[in-house]
C-alpha positions in Angstrom: 71.4 116.0 108.7 71.3 112.4 107.5 67.8 111.5 106.2 68.5 107.8 106.9 68.7 108.6 110.6 65.9 111.2 111.2 63.2 109.7 109.0 62.9 106.4 110.8 63.2 108.2 114.2 60.3 110.5 113.2 58.2 107.5 112.1 58.9 105.7 115.4 57.8 108.8 117.5 54.7 109.2 115.3 53.8 105.6 115.8 54.2 105.7 119.5 52.1 108.9 119.8 49.4 107.5 117.5 49.1 104.3 119.5 48.5 106.2 122.8 51.8 105.2 124.4 53.4 107.2 127.1 56.1 108.4 124.8 57.0 112.1 124.9 54.9 114.3 122.7 56.2 115.1 119.3 57.5 118.6 118.5 55.1 120.9 116.7 55.2 120.5 113.0 56.5 124.0 112.3 59.5 123.5 114.5 62.4 121.3 113.4 63.2 118.2 115.4 66.3 118.6 117.6 68.1 115.4 116.8 71.8 115.3 117.6 74.0 114.9 114.6 75.7 111.6 114.1 78.9 110.9 112.3 78.4 110.2 108.7 78.8 106.6 107.7 81.5 106.5 105.1 80.5 104.3 102.1 83.3 102.4 100.5 84.3 104.2 97.3 85.0 102.5 94.1 88.6 101.7 93.6 90.5 104.5 92.0 90.8 104.2 88.3 94.3 103.3 87.5 96.0 104.9 84.5 97.3 102.5 82.0 101.0 101.9 82.4 103.0 103.5 79.6 105.7 101.4 78.1 109.3 102.6 78.1 109.6 103.2 74.3 113.3 103.5 74.5 113.5 99.8 75.5 111.9 98.7 72.2 113.7 97.9 69.0 111.3 98.6 66.2 113.4 96.8 63.6 113.4 93.7 65.8 109.6 93.8 66.4 109.0 94.0 62.6 112.2 93.1 60.7 112.6 94.5 57.2 112.1 91.0 55.7 108.6 90.9 57.3 107.7 94.2 55.6 108.8 92.8 52.3 106.7 89.7 52.9 103.8 92.0 53.8 104.0 94.5 50.9 105.8 92.5 48.2 108.7 93.7 46.2 112.3 93.6 47.5 114.3 95.3 50.2 116.3 98.2 48.8 118.2 99.3 51.8 119.4 96.7 54.2 121.8 98.9 56.1 122.4 98.2 59.8 120.2 100.4 62.0 120.8 101.4 65.6 118.4 99.5 67.9 115.7 101.8 69.1 112.1 102.8 68.9 112.2 103.7 65.2 112.9 101.8 62.0 113.3 102.7 58.3 112.2 100.4 55.6 113.2 101.0 51.9 111.2 98.8 49.5 111.2 98.4 45.7 107.6 97.4 45.1 108.7 95.6 41.9 108.5 98.4 39.4 112.0 99.9 40.0 110.6 102.7 42.2 111.4 103.3 45.8 108.8 103.2 48.7 110.0 104.4 52.0 108.4 103.7 55.4 109.4 105.0 58.8 108.0 103.6 62.0 108.2 105.3 65.4 107.1 103.8 68.7 106.2 106.8 70.9 105.0 107.6 74.4 101.2 107.7 74.6 101.1 111.0 76.5 103.1 112.7 73.8 100.7 111.6 71.1 97.6 112.3 73.2 98.8 115.8 73.8 99.3 116.3 70.1 95.8 114.9 69.4 94.4 117.4 71.8 96.5 120.4 70.7 96.1 120.1 67.0 92.8 118.4 66.1 92.6 120.1 62.7 95.9 118.6 61.6 95.2 115.0 62.4 93.7 113.9 59.1 90.9 111.3 58.8 89.9 109.2 61.8 90.4 105.5 61.3 88.0 103.6 63.6 89.0 100.1 64.7 92.7 100.8 64.8 94.0 101.2 68.3 91.9 103.4 70.6 92.3 106.5 68.4 93.9 106.7 65.0 94.3 109.3 62.2 95.6 109.1 58.7 96.8 112.2 56.9 98.3 112.8 53.5 101.2 115.3 53.5 101.2 116.9 50.0 104.6 118.6 50.5 106.4 115.3 51.0 103.8 113.1 49.2 103.6 110.7 52.1 101.0 109.3 54.4 101.2 109.8 58.1 99.3 107.4 60.3 99.2 107.9 64.1 97.7 105.3 66.4 97.2 105.7 70.2 96.9 102.5 72.2 95.2 102.4 75.6 97.3 105.2 77.0 100.3 102.9 77.0 102.1 103.8 73.7 101.5 105.0 70.2 102.8 104.0 66.8 103.4 106.5 64.0 104.0 105.2 60.4 105.0 107.5 57.6 105.0 106.0 54.2 104.8 106.2 50.5 101.5 104.5 50.0 98.3 104.5 52.1 97.8 100.7 52.0 101.5 100.1 52.9 101.4 102.6 55.8 98.2 101.1 57.2 99.4 97.5 56.8 102.7 98.2 58.6 100.9 99.9 61.4 98.5 96.9 61.8 101.5 94.5 61.8 103.2 96.5 64.6 100.1 96.7 66.6 99.5 93.0 66.3 103.0 92.2 67.5 103.0 94.7 70.4 99.5 94.0 71.7 99.0 90.4 70.6 96.0 88.9 68.7 
């Protein structure tokens, strides 16, 4: 029974009886009041939380979002491989950092739900958390391939994974992608 209904009614009956009015007598204290149920008043609920809209990653061209020349400007050195890549959500950058060696970086734009599922399923394999990069980010060093793997989840909309030769380069490329995909 709704307390908002029966408590004021009980107080009204008690007041009338206490004032000597000709109101009907109150029920004995040990018996419950027989007040007919009323329909519950439905309170407006908060609007349902809407899930962030995931982007269609296949519609993005990673090499157009961050062209190889921008990676060279960011990291220094020179572009080693300037081969034509198929437009799509991944891009490969081959950079000579200036010492005749070869640094390789691969970027993938991925669906957020896929990355979130991986984060949930394999928490021990994620590496070190990187606060302040996207909503959730992890950097791991892969000894077998001597590469860094940085995965960044963004607001349930998309994720970016960068695999690269150096930690600083991997992180810098991820930050550049995020700035261009999310804005300043």
